[in-house]
C-alpha positions as CSV (number, residue, x, y, z in Angstrom):
1,M,107.6,29.5,-126.6
2,I,104.9,30.2,-129.2
3,Y,103.8,33.8,-129.8
4,T,100.3,34.3,-131.0
5,D,100.5,38.0,-131.8
6,P,101.5,38.2,-135.5
7,H,102.3,41.9,-135.2
8,L,104.9,41.3,-132.5
9,V,106.5,38.4,-134.5
10,R,106.5,40.5,-137.7
11,T,108.1,43.5,-135.9
12,L,110.8,41.3,-134.4
13,Q,111.5,39.8,-137.8
14,V,111.9,43.2,-139.4
15,I,114.2,44.4,-136.6
16,L,116.4,41.3,-137.0
17,E,116.5,41.7,-140.8
18,F,117.6,45.3,-140.6
19,L,120.2,44.6,-137.9
20,G,121.7,41.8,-140.0
21,T,121.7,44.0,-143.1
22,F,123.3,46.8,-141.1
23,A,126.0,44.5,-139.7
24,F,126.9,42.9,-143.0
25,A,127.0,46.4,-144.7
26,I,129.4,47.6,-142.1
27,S,131.5,44.5,-142.7
28,G,131.7,45.1,-146.4
29,I,132.4,48.8,-146.0
30,R,135.2,48.1,-143.6
31,H,136.7,45.6,-146.0
32,A,136.5,48.2,-148.8
33,A,138.1,50.8,-146.6
34,Q,141.0,48.5,-146.0
35,K,141.5,48.3,-149.7
36,H,141.4,52.1,-149.9
37,F,138.2,52.4,-151.9
38,D,136.4,55.7,-152.1
39,W,133.0,56.2,-150.5
40,F,131.0,55.0,-153.5
41,G,133.1,51.9,-153.8
42,G,132.6,51.3,-150.1
43,Y,128.8,51.7,-150.6
44,V,128.8,49.2,-153.5
45,C,130.8,46.7,-151.5
46,G,128.7,47.1,-148.4
47,F,125.5,46.8,-150.5
48,A,126.8,43.6,-152.2
49,V,127.7,42.0,-148.9
50,A,124.5,43.1,-147.1
51,I,122.0,41.9,-149.8
52,G,124.0,39.6,-152.1
53,G,122.9,36.3,-150.6
54,G,119.2,37.2,-150.5
55,T,119.3,38.5,-154.0
56,I,120.8,35.3,-155.3
57,R,118.2,33.3,-153.4
58,D,115.3,35.4,-154.7
59,T,116.7,35.2,-158.3
60,M,117.0,31.4,-158.1
61,L,113.4,31.2,-156.8
62,G,112.2,33.4,-159.6
63,V,110.8,36.2,-157.4
64,R,111.5,39.9,-157.2
65,P,114.6,40.6,-155.0
66,F,113.5,41.8,-151.6
67,W,115.5,45.0,-151.7
68,M,113.6,46.1,-154.9
69,A,110.3,45.8,-153.0
70,N,111.5,47.7,-149.9
71,I,113.8,50.7,-150.2
72,M,114.7,50.5,-146.5
73,Y,117.5,47.9,-147.2
74,V,119.2,50.4,-149.6
75,L,118.8,53.2,-147.0
76,C,120.1,50.9,-144.2
77,T,123.3,50.3,-146.2
78,G,123.6,54.1,-146.8
79,L,123.2,54.7,-143.0
80,A,125.9,52.1,-142.4
81,L,128.2,53.9,-144.8
82,F,127.5,57.2,-143.1
83,L,128.1,55.8,-139.6
84,V,131.4,54.1,-140.7
85,I,132.6,57.4,-142.2
86,L,131.8,59.3,-139.0
87,S,133.3,56.8,-136.7
88,R,136.3,55.7,-138.8
89,R,138.9,56.4,-136.1
90,W,137.0,54.4,-133.5
91,I,136.5,51.5,-135.9
92,Q,140.2,51.5,-136.9
93,R,141.0,50.8,-133.2
94,L,138.6,47.9,-133.3
95,S,140.6,46.2,-136.1
96,N,143.3,45.3,-133.6
97,A,140.8,44.0,-131.0
98,W,140.8,40.4,-132.4
């Protein structure tokens, strides 16, 4: 199916990018929490996991990393940290789910 509305396609792309960034940030923050990092260490780990691959790609291509052009990726990682801190008891129960 081909969509001809560029605004719809761009909006969907942005939503998927932020959902992926959010999910990977939560993954990194949870891993840092298992290693008993503090909140700043958790943020750094979540940030590295969430934007690390894209940063390496952009650096190898010789362009400015995407998160430096749009602050929303940094804020998305901060939101993930905040939500993990608030829901830590519920997330701890999820670690036994798999």
